[in-house]
Structures are given as C-alpha cells and as structure tokens.
N, C-alpha and C positions, 0 to 999 in steps of 0.2 A: 548664902545667906546670912544672915543676922536672928536671933533671935522673933523680934519683931514682924519681919520679911523681908528687911531691906536689898535686895544687891549692890552693886556699881563697877562699872568696869568703863575704864575706860582704852578706846578705842581711837583709829585710824580714821582719819572727814571721809566720808562715802557713801552712799546710799546702807539703811540697815533696813530689815523683815523681824516681829517674832513670832517666834514662838514658842507655849511656857506649858510646861504637865508637875503633876505630884508624882512624885516614887513612894504607892501607895503599898497595906497587902492586904492583900480579898483573896481570902477562905487558905489564908497560908501561902500563897504567894504572892510575890513582891509582882505587880501592874506596875504601868504610869501611864495614869491618866492627866488627858490633859485640862490646862484651866480656858478655863472664860477672858478676853478678852474684857476687863470696864470698862475701858475707852468704843466703845464700839469701833473699831479701826480692823481691820479683816486681817487674816496673819500675813498674808500675797503682803501688802503697801509700802513699800518703802519708801522710808522718815531720811532722811537729812540729816544725816551724825552733829552741821558743826559749831550749834546754837546748845545741841544735848538733847533730851528724846530721851523724857517719864512715858513708862509704862505701868500698867495695871493691870496684874488676872484673880484671877478668884475660880473655886472650885463650886460645879454646879451643877444642886445638890438632883436638879430631875427637870426633862423637860428635853427635847432636841433641835441638838446641834446648829448653831443658822448657817457654818458649812459646814455639814457633812453624813 
C-alpha cells in the first residue's frame, strides 16, 4: 500500500471476493481489525475481474458490523 492507501495487483481473470483489515496496536499488542466495505458490497459477493475491480474500505470506529 502506498502513502495514500492505494493498493493495486494484477490477477488472472476469474471471480474474486475481497476482505480487508488493518493491523494496529491495541494495549501494547498488535491486533487485526476488519475494515468496512464502503461500496455496500458484502465480503462474500464474488466479482468478475476481467473489466477491473475497484474496492474501497474504511475503518469504522463505532457501531455494529453488518455481517456479525
């Protein structure tokens, strides 16, 4: 990931689902925190890669997760 949070990868054509997380320090320990999909597309939805896929994720600081 670059300084602006951009990540890009070339993949073979197919179906892909995305999950993103942030690795952060909490009370002196490193923890993995799930990032929220900003496009209202569930992690379990597969997308075709051929036309290109753009996904945006963000850190949600409060509230319940939609998926559990």
